[in-house]
C-alpha positions in Angstrom: 19.4 -37.7 8.5 16.0 -37.6 7.2 13.0 -37.6 9.6 10.3 -40.3 9.5 7.1 -38.8 8.0 5.2 -39.5 11.4 7.9 -37.5 13.3 6.5 -34.5 15.2 9.5 -32.5 14.4 9.3 -33.0 10.7 5.2 -32.1 10.5 6.0 -29.2 12.5 8.4 -28.0 9.9 6.4 -29.2 7.1 2.8 -28.2 7.9 3.3 -24.3 7.9 5.4 -24.4 4.7 2.2 -26.3 3.3 -0.3 -24.4 4.5 1.5 -21.3 3.6 1.6 -22.6 0.0 -2.3 -23.6 0.3 -2.9 -20.0 1.2 -0.9 -18.6 -1.8 -3.1 -21.1 -3.9 -6.3 -19.7 -2.6 -5.0 -16.1 -3.2 -4.4 -16.6 -6.7 -7.8 -18.3 -7.2 -9.5 -15.5 -5.5 -7.9 -12.7 -7.7 -9.0 -14.9 -10.6 -12.3 -14.8 -9.6 -12.4 -11.5 -9.2 -11.1 -10.4 -12.5 -13.7 -12.8 -13.8 -16.2 -11.0 -11.8 -15.1 -7.7 -13.0 -15.5 -9.0 -17.0 -19.1 -10.3 -16.1 -19.8 -6.8 -14.5 -18.0 -4.8 -17.5 -19.9 -6.9 -20.5 -23.3 -5.5 -20.1 -21.5 -2.0 -20.2 -19.1 -2.2 -23.2 -21.2 0.0 -25.2 -21.4 2.5 -22.6 -17.4 2.2 -22.1 -16.9 2.6 -25.8 -18.7 6.1 -26.0 -17.2 7.1 -22.9 -13.7 6.3 -24.2 -14.3 7.8 -27.2 -14.5 11.6 -25.9 -10.9 12.3 -25.8 -10.9 11.7 -29.9 -13.5 14.4 -29.9 -11.3 16.4 -27.5 -8.5 16.0 -30.2 -10.5 17.4 -32.9 -11.7 14.1 -34.7 -15.1 12.5 -35.4 -15.0 8.9 -33.6 -17.7 8.0 -36.1 -15.3 8.4 -39.0 -11.9 8.1 -37.2 -12.4 4.8 -35.2 -12.8 2.0 -37.6 -13.9 -1.7 -37.3 -12.3 -3.2 -40.6 -12.9 -6.8 -39.6 -15.7 -9.1 -39.8 -15.2 -10.3 -36.4 -13.5 -6.6 -35.4 -16.6 -5.8 -33.1 -16.5 -8.9 -31.3 -12.4 -8.1 -30.7 -13.5 -4.8 -29.2 -16.0 -6.4 -27.0 -13.4 -8.7 -25.5 -10.9 -6.2 -25.0 -12.8 -3.7 -23.4 -14.4 -6.2 -21.2 -10.9 -7.7 -20.1 -9.4 -4.5 -19.6 -12.2 -2.9 -18.2 -12.6 -5.8 -15.9 -8.9 -5.6 -14.7 -9.3 -1.8 -13.8 -12.6 -2.7 -12.0 -11.0 -5.5 -10.1 -7.7 -4.2 -9.3 -8.3 -2.4 -6.3 -10.2 -5.6 -4.7 -7.1 -7.8 -5.9 -4.9 -5.4 -3.9 -7.0 -6.3 -0.8 -7.0 -9.5 -1.5 -3.4 -9.9 -1.8 -3.1 -7.9 1.6 -5.1 -10.7 3.4 -2.8 -13.2 2.3 0.2 -11.4 3.9 -1.8 -10.1 6.8 -1.3 -13.6 9.0 2.4 -12.8 8.7 2.0 -8.8 9.8 2.7 -7.7 13.3 0.0 -6.4 15.1 1.3 -2.7 14.2 1.6 -3.6 10.4 -1.9 -5.0 10.3 -3.1 -1.7 11.7 -1.4 0.0 9.1 -3.0 -1.9 6.4 -6.3 -1.6 7.4 -6.0 2.2 7.7 -4.6 2.3 4.3 -7.0 0.0 2.3 -9.8 2.8 2.1 -7.1 5.3 1.1 -5.7 2.8 -1.5 -9.0 2.5 -3.1 -9.3 6.0 -3.2 -5.9 6.9 -4.9 -6.6 4.3 -7.5 -9.8 5.8 -8.5 -8.1 9.4 -8.2 -5.3 8.0 -10.8 -7.9 6.8 -13.2 -9.7 9.7 -13.2 -6.7 11.5 -13.8 -5.5 9.2 -16.8 -9.1 9.9 -18.4 -9.4 13.8 -17.9 -6.0 14.7 -18.3 -3.5 12.1 -19.8 -5.8 10.4 -22.3 -6.9 13.5 -24.2 -3.1 14.8 -24.2 -1.9 11.3 -25.4 -4.4 11.5 -28.0 -3.7 14.8 -29.4 0.2 14.4 -29.1 0.4 11.3 -30.8 -1.8 12.5 -33.8 0.4 15.5 -34.0 3.6 13.3 -34.0 1.8 11.7 -37.1 0.9 15.1 -38.8 4.3 16.4 -38.2 5.7 13.1 -40.0 3.4 13.8 -43.1 1.3 10.9 -42.1 -1.7 11.9 -40.6 -4.2 9.0 -39.6 -7.2 9.0 -41.7 -8.9 6.1 -39.2 -7.5 3.9 -36.4 -8.8 0.4 -35.6 -11.3 0.6 -32.5 -9.9 -2.4 -30.8 -6.5 -0.9 -30.6 -7.3 2.5 -29.4 -9.7 0.7 -26.5 -6.6 -1.5 -25.5 -4.5 1.8 -25.5 -6.8 3.7 -23.5 -7.9 1.4 -20.8 -4.2 0.4 -20.6 -3.4 4.1 -19.5 -6.4 4.1 -17.2 -5.3 1.2 -15.1 -1.3 2.4 -15.2 -2.1 5.5 -13.6 -4.3 3.7 -11.2 -1.9 1.3 -10.1 1.0 4.2 -10.3 -1.2 6.1 -8.0 -0.9 3.2 -5.2 2.8 4.5 -4.4 1.4 6.6 -1.7 -0.1 3.6 0.2 2.9 1.7 0.3 5.3 4.8 1.3 3.2 5.6 4.0 2.6 2.0 5.2 6.2 1.5 5.3 6.4 5.0 7.2 3.6 3.5 9.6 5.7 0.4 10.6 8.8 2.3 11.1 10.6 1.0 8.1 11.3 4.3 6.6 11.6 7.9 7.9 10.7 11.1 6.1 14.4 11.9 6.4 15.1 9.0 4.7 12.5 9.8 2.0 13.8 13.3 1.8 17.6 11.9 1.3 16.6 9.7 -1.4 14.0 12.1 -3.1 16.8 12.7 -6.2 17.0 8.6 -6.8 13.3 8.4 -6.1 12.3 10.9 -8.8 14.7 9.2 -11.5 12.9 6.3 -10.5 9.4 7.8 -10.9 10.1 9.2 -14.6 11.4 5.6 -15.4 8.4 4.3 -14.1 6.4 6.7 -16.4 8.4 5.8 -19.2 7.4 2.0 -18.9 3.8 2.7 -18.2 2.6 5.1 -20.4 2.8 6.0 -24.1 6.4 6.8 -25.7 5.8 10.6 -25.5 7.4 13.0 -22.8 4.5 14.9 -22.1 2.3 11.7 -21.2 5.3 10.6 -19.4 5.5 13.7 -17.1 1.7 13.8 -16.8 2.3 10.5 -14.7 5.7 11.6 -13.6 4.7 15.2 -11.8 1.7 13.7 -9.6 3.6 10.7 -8.5 6.5 13.1 -7.3 4.1 15.5 -5.7 2.3 12.6 -3.9 5.6 11.5 -2.8 6.1 14.7 -1.4 3.2 14.8 0.0 4.2 11.5 1.9 7.0 13.1 3.3 5.0 15.8 4.9 2.5 13.1 6.3 5.2 11.2 7.9 7.3 14.3 9.6 3.8 15.4 11.0 3.1 11.7 12.7 6.9 11.6 13.6 6.4 15.2 15.5 3.3 14.2 16.8 4.7 10.8 18.2 7.9 12.6 19.7 5.4 15.1 21.4 3.2 12.6 22.8 6.3 10.6 24.2 7.7 13.7 26.0 
């Protein structure tokens, strides 16, 4: 049986779904606007970003002026576009997380909303920590290892195309920033009672395997870089277990 368009029962069932679709459309639009603003902010900073991202090459014992080349007439434009896009994505990623959280916010319980609010600042801090670690530790190590593999094969790289290197470097920074959001998800789930410290401890071995697979997907194909991501994530996961255990004990003591 088909309900008429003016039937109040039909509008009651249809309107929330359409409103939800409209909210989703707005969320996607805001995410695109956020990325666009991040790109606009990044464009004037492209020369400085390129200079900063060349430092791991120096740490690997190479001269960026000789090692990183532009070999096409439009190569400089390609570098600027890649750096501005990936740099804008890195800048806007924490804001997009908040936009998406705002989209799911109306469907949450008051307890879940409190968990989201408390984790927002923590999420931004962890994203920044992931980017910093990717830049200071992982990127220089990845450059050294990958260039070492080339030399081991007897095919030492005389130069690398600058645009390719910039994409490679910025993807690593973005991957580390996003990967470091894992504790936020775990702690948020624990705050609303969906997981406990005991459950996290029980599935620790499986989670470590998952983190290794995640590191293989997000990082260059060398075991050193993968371990540089997987080990900190495993330590952060262990930290989540201790934080939830402390909360559970405090909550139990408060109810006694």
